[in-house]
N, C-alpha and C positions, 0 to 999 in steps of 0.2 A: 463420309469414309469408303462405301462398299465401292464408291464409283471411281476411286484410286487405284483399283485392284487388290493384287497382293501386297499384305503389309507386312511390317517388322516393327515392333517397338523398340525403343532403346534407352535406356535411363543411365548416362553417363552421369561421374560423382567428379565434381571438381574442388579441388582445395582452396575454395574462395567461398565465406560467408559473411564478410563484413565490409567490403569496399562495393559501395553500389555500382560505380562508374563500370569496375572489371565483370561484373556479374550482368550489367545491361549489355554489355558487347559481348559476353557469350551466348545470352538467350537470343540476341539480334541473327546470331548463327542460324537460328532453328524459325524464326519468323519470314514470314513474307518469301516462301522458299516453295514453289511451285512442286505437289508431291510429298510435302510434308507439313505435317500439324504438330504445333508445340501444344501440347496437353497440360502440362504442369510444372512448376517448378517451386521448391522447396531449400529456403536459405536458412540458414540457422548460426548465430554469430558465437553461441558457445563451441560448436562443433565446429567452425569455421570452415563449412562445407556447403556446397550448392549441388541439390540432385536436379537434374532437369528431366524429365520425360515426353519422350518425343515418339510420333511414329510415321511411317512413310512408306514409300518403294524403295528398293534396296539402294538404286543408283543416288535417287536426291537425299535420300538420309546418309549414306554414304559421305557426300559432299559437306553436308549440314555438321555432321561428327569432325571431319576432317578440320573444317573452318573454325568450331569451336577448340580442337585441339591447339590449333596455330595461335588463337589468342591465348589461351591459357599459358602454355608454353612461353610465349612471348612475356608476359604480364606475372604470371606468379612465381616467385622466388621461396620455395621451401625451405632454403637456408635463415629466413626470415619469418615462417609461417608457424603459427603456435595455435592449437587448437585440441579440443577434447577428443576428439575421433582419432583413431589411428590412418595413418596415411603413408605413400610411399610415392606417391606422384603429384604433381600438378593436377593430371587427370589422373585420377586417383583407379578408377574401373570403368570399364565400357561393356557394359551388358546388353545382346541383344535377344531379344523374345519373340518366338516366332507368333504370330496372331492368325487368327481364323483358319483360313486354307494354306497357309503357309508353312512348309513342313520345317524340322528342326535342322536339317541338312542343310536347307536353304540359308537360316540364321547363322550357322556354323561358317559356312560359304562366305558369309557376308563378312562374319567376325574374323576370318584369315585375312581376307582383301584389306580390311582396316589396319590390321596390325601390321601387316607387310608397308602398307603407306605411312603409318605413323614413322616408322624407322627410317624408310627411305626420304622423307620429306622433313623429319624434327630430329633425328638420331636420338629419338628417346627408344631407349630399350623395351621390347615387348615381352610378357608371358601372356601364355595362351590359358584359359582355365576353365573351368565346369565342362560342358560339352565338346568344347574345342580343345582341351587340355590334349597335348602328344603324352604327356607323363602323368600316372597316377599321383603323384606326389604334389601335381600342380593343380589338382581338381579343386581344393577347397582354397577360397580366397585369403581365409585367414592365414592359413600356411603360407602362400605366398609374400603375404604383406607382413609377417612376424619381421620384428627389427624393426621397421618402419624405414623413411628416409634415411635416419641417422645410419642404420647397419647395414645398409646396402651394400658399400664399397667392399666391405669383408663379406657379406653373406655369398656376392656376385663372384668372389674369388673361388667359392667352391663350385668345382665343374658340374655338379647335379644339378648347381641354380643357375647355369649359365642362359640366359635369355632365349625364348624361341625365336625372334628378332633382334637382331643388334650386338653389340659388342656385351664383354662381361664387365661393363664400366659403365654407373649410372650416368645421365643428364645431370650436369653439374649444379643446375638450379631446378630443373622439371623431374627429376628423379626417373621412375619405370612407370610403365602402366601395364594392367591386367586387361585383357579385352577377350571376350569368350562368348558365347551362345547357352543360355539356360532357360528353365521354365519360369513362370511368374513367382517373384517373391514379394514377401510383405514386411517391408521395413517398420515395425510397431514397437513404440516406446512407451513405457511405464514410469510416470513421475512419482515422486515420496515426499513424506512430509519431513525430510530431514536433510541437513547437510552432510552427512556422515559418509565418506566415500566409503571407509572399510565396511558398512552395512550394506551399501549398494553394490560392492564388489564380490560379497559372501553370497548376497540373494541372486546373482548374474551367476556366480559359479554353480550354485545349486540346480538352477533352471536350466542352462545350456546341456546340451546333448553330450559335450565332451567330457563333460565331468559326470556326467551319470545323471542328467536333466531327460528333458523331454526330447524323443527325438524331433528334427529337422529344426531345431532351435538353437540358434547362435544367440549370445547375450553378452554385454560387455557393461561395465558401468561408467557413468558420464557425471562428470561435476557440472551442471547448469550455475553458475556463479552468479551471472545477472539476475537470478531469480531466487537464491539461495537454497537450492535444493538439489537432490541427485536425482539421476534416472536410471532406469534398468532398459537398455537399447537391445532390441532384440531384431534379428534377420529371421522370418519363418520362411523355411525353403518350399516346405508342401504343408500348405494352410489347410489341404483336404483332410491330411492325417493326423496333423496336429494345428486344433482351430485356434482362433486367438483367443477364446475365452477360456480355454484352459492353460495357456500362457497367461494370461492375467491372472487366474486365481491361484496360480501356483506362486508366481511372485508374490500374492496379496497374502498366501499363507506364509512364505519364508518370513515377509516382513513382520508378521503379526510376533514373530519370536524377539525382535528387538523392541519392539513396541512401536512399530513404525507403520503410518498407514498407507495406501495409495492414494494418492489426490487427484489423478487424471492419467488420460493415456493420448497417444497422438499415433496418427498414420502419417507415414512420409511417402509422398507422392500419392500414386495411385492405386488402389485397391480392388481385385476382383467383387465383384457382386457375393459371391458365395461364400466368401470370405468374413463380410459383415451380417449376412442374413442367417448362418449358423449359428453366429454369436448371440442375433437377436432372439432365435429360435430358444436357445438355451437359457437366458436369462428370461424370457416370456414364459418359460413351459410350455412352447406349442410343440403337440405332438403330431407326427408324419408329416413336419412342414417341410415344402419343398421351394426352389425360387419359380415355379411355374406358378405359385398362388400370386407370386408379386406383378399389381397390374402393368405397369410399366413394362415389364419382362413380356408380357403376352402382346402389347400392344408393340411393341418392337418385330415382335414375331409378325 
């Protein structure tokens, strides 16, 4: 990895988690490209969503992302798309995360280049979010996504929601996309032993910061129909200040009110080591523990 020079990570989300042929074509855009490494991908049929994690130099990474956007715009029709995860675009969001010696400013610059190219090449309107946002009301992704694909035409008629790039009219099949630079985020889901969405929604509301819950926690309820259970799906936007174990225990505590149990959890995509080691230290009762005590960390040094 270090021989590749300065790196940027990207975690684009595509509104397709069921059609294997489409998923393969998207993943192929990140494979066998010099200067880009496909690190991980996570597909889910209930969410009907594909999350790709890749890293590379700015130039090759830009090409890989735009090639994947090309595939998605041509093959995903949101008029026919159904899934549990909120979405507003065939490519819903494209975050860029600085890695190692790369600065946030460099990630922001790449996000702007990609956003501009998406509009010019594919005529898909683009919103800039997080560190790339030009307007404070567009910093948070859920605010941009509110109303989803079905509500876009009306939303974009409001002058304050004119896209940063493109016309105030969504692409007829691909909607819009949010592009931006941000710090690492952990997608953390907790599964419950019930199929009651009312309960899951109440728990998600209690846990998320927007409704008085945990700082740096966004949460929604998801119906995992294929498994007959529900899920509290969370984005932890600062895992150092609000660790994963705190979110898990709050979900568990709220679930007890309804006689519901936590039966498992999952990480979507990749996760920083600190995010897991802090949870391990909590559950094991380790005192004064640090990642410097992990053998592999010392060996990598």
